[in-house]
N, C-alpha and C positions, 0 to 999 in steps of 0.2 A: 724232209720235214721231220722235226724232232717228235718222237713218240711221247705224247702227252700223258698217256696212262699205260699201265702194263696189261690192262684188260678193260674192255667196255662192251656193253651189249644192252639190248632192251630187256626189261624185267622178265617178260614171259620167256624169252630164249634163255636167259640166265638161269631161271628156276628149273628149266627142263634139261639143261646141258649137264653132262656128266662132270663129276668132280675132277676126274683125270684130265679132261679137255681144258677146263678152266685153269687148273693148276699148271698145265702144260704151257698155256699162253702166258701166264704170269712169269713162269720160270724162263721162258724164251726171251722175254724182254728185260728181265732182271740183269743188270750189268755184272753181277757177281753170282757165285754158286749159292743156292739156298742151303743154309745149314738146317739141321733137324728142327731147331726151335722155330726158325722162321717158317719152315714148311708146315709145322704143326699149327702155328698161328693162322696161316692162310687157310688151312683146311677147316679150322674152327670157324673162321669168319665166313667162309663160303657156305658151309653147312647151315650155320645159324641164319644167314641172310636168305638162303634159298627157302628155309622153313617159314620165316616171318614175312617174306615178300610175295609168297605164292598167292595170297588173297588180294594183293594190290594189282589191279588189272593192267594198268598202263604206266609206263615210266622207263627210266634208263638208269644204268649203274656203271661206275668206273672204279677200278681198284688202282691204288697208287698213282693218283693224279698229281702231276708236277706243278709246283708253284715256281714259276721262273724267277730268276735273280737270286732268291735265297736258297734255291736248290732243294727245298723240302718237298716231301710227297704226302698228300692226304691219304690216309688209309683207304677210305671209301667215300665216294660222292654218289648220292642218289638224287635223281630228279623225278618228281612225280607231282601231278596236279599243280604245276607251276611253282612248286617249292623246291629249294635246294637244301638237301641235308648233307652236312659235313660230319663224317663219323671218325672218331679216334678210338680204336680198339686197344684194350689192355687185357689180353687173354691170360687168365689165371690170377688176375689182380683181385684182392679181397677188400680193397678200399678205393676211394676216389682221390688219387694224388693231385695235389695242387698243380704240379707241372703239367699233368695231362689236360686239366681244364684250361690252363693258360695256353697250352699248345693249340687246342682246337679253336679257341677264341681268336688266336693270332691268325690261324688259317682262314677263318671266316671273315675277319676284317681285311686281310690281304685280298681276298676275292672281292669283297664289297667295294673297296677303294680303288683297286688297280686292275681288276679283271673286267674288261669292257662289257661282256655279256652278263655280268653279275650285278651291275650297278643298281638295277631296279628290281632285282629278285628278292624274294623272301628267303633269307638264309638262316637255317636252324642248326647250330652246332650240337652234337651229341657225343658224350663220352660213355663208352660201353666197357665197364669193368666186369668181366664175366662172373666173378664169384663174390662181388660186393653186395651188401644189403640193398634192398629196394629203397628208393628215395622218392618222396613226394615232390612234385614240381609244379611251379606256377608258370604259365606261359606269359612271359613279359618280353617286351622289345626295348632295346636301348635307343638312345638318341641317334646313334649312327645307323639305325635301321636293321641291325643284326639282333636276333633273338638271344636272350640269355641262355647259356649252355644248360642242357638237360642231361641228367645222369641216369644211366640205365644199367641193368645187368642182363644176363641171358634170358631171364624170364619176363622182364618188363619191356624189352626192346620192341617186340611185336605189337603189343597193345599200345605202346607209346606212339609208334609210327602210324598206326591205324587212326588213333585219336587226333594226332597232329594233322594228318592229311585231310581228315574230315573237317577239322576246324579251320585250317588255313587255305583250303582249296582255292586255287586261282587258275588263271589261263595258262595252259601248257605251253612249253617252249621247245624249240628244236635243239635237242641235246648235242647232236654232231656239230652244230654251229657254236654251241657253248664250249665244247671241247677244244675247238680250234681258235677260240676268240683271242684277240690280241691282249697282251698284258702290258700295262702302261705305268711302270714305276719310273721315277727319275733316277739318275745316277747317284751313287753314294757320294758323300761329301769328299772322300779321298779321291774318287774317280774324277769328280768335277774340278777339284783344285788342280790335280795333275794336268787335266786337259786344258784348263784356262791358262796355265803358265807355259803351255806348249804353243800358245798363240791362237787357240781355237776360240770360237764364239759359241753362244748358247745353242745355235742350231746344230752345230757339229757335235757338241757334247751330248745333246739329247739323242738317244737312239731312235731309230725309225719308228719304234712303237712307244715312245715316251712322251707324246703330246707336245712336240717341239713348237707347234703353231701357237698354242696359248702362251708358252714361255717367251716366245719372240714378241708377241703382242704386248705382254706385260713389260718386257725390257724396253721396247720402243716407247711405250707410254711414259715410263719413268724418265727415260732420256729426254723426252719432249719437255717434261716438267722441269728437269734440271736446266735445260737450255733457256727456257723462259725465265727461270729464276736468275740465271746469270745475266741475261740481257737487261732485266729490270731491277737488278740488285735487290732481290727479294729472298726470303727464306721460306722453304717449303718442307712440310713433313708428309711423307707418303706411307700409307699402310697397305701392305700386301697380305691378303688373307687366302687361306686354302686348307684343304685337309692335309694330314700328315703325308709327306711324300709327294705333294703336288708340285714342288719345285721352287718354293719360296726362297730357300737358302741358295739354290742354284742361281736364281735371278739376282739376288744380292751380290753373290760372288762375281757374277758376270759384269754387273754395273760397276762394282768397285774396281775390277780389273780394267774395264774400258776407260774409266775416268781417272785413272792414276797416271796423269800426264803432267809432269812438272813444267814442261816448256809452255803449256797453256794454262799454267796456274791452277791445275786441278790436283788435289791431294786427297783423293778418296781413300777411306779406310773401311775395313770390314770388322765390325765388333759383334760379339755374341756373348750371351749369358749362359750358354750351354757349356758346362765344364769340360766334358770329353772333347767337344768340338774345339774349344780354345786350346 
């Protein structure tokens, strides 16, 4: 089974474990040699978090958690009091770069939409720029259920986590189950198109963890409407809705490919207003 994180543990064990042991586990799972800058960053993150988390009695932590498909790794994930904190560290940074904020929001949204055990969780993204000035924050949640990113430095990280945990406290969840949860993205448009024209259908294109059941149901429902429209010489418009990555484009490609049969007077085409896709 793929190692989902370079290091994971409960908070109490993490806070009492030696820096050498934690760093050793991270280095062991890292697929490349740690250069001095990377090592220094890990050391700073570990020491900082051991200091700020020692007063939080229960929870779990993971370093370098993998987001499948895009191949990115979240610096740190902390689970406590039913809350999922997604941390992006910028050690030595004296400002809050836009790209760092966008990065941690992308991570949080990827978990919310595609990570099965994260769908119903409270997800709070934090950017920690160690030397940046303190920033006031307002705890607000977006329409997608992910909280707006919170900006911290070395001094404000601890008080911020304590306050958030007290405010958002919810039912705790099993972190090991969360770590090994299935990740359910649909294939990229390129992968889908290549597979379709090799003669595969939507069930084969969808990976085992990509929610093929719903995609198949949607495809069957649309085909049923098409058949009824043909039989009764009617026109029908179908609207397929879903969150980004749910498979709407994949269903459209599959239908267009299936109904592109000249001998049966079917001339399906796939159109899109998406410039890069076109």
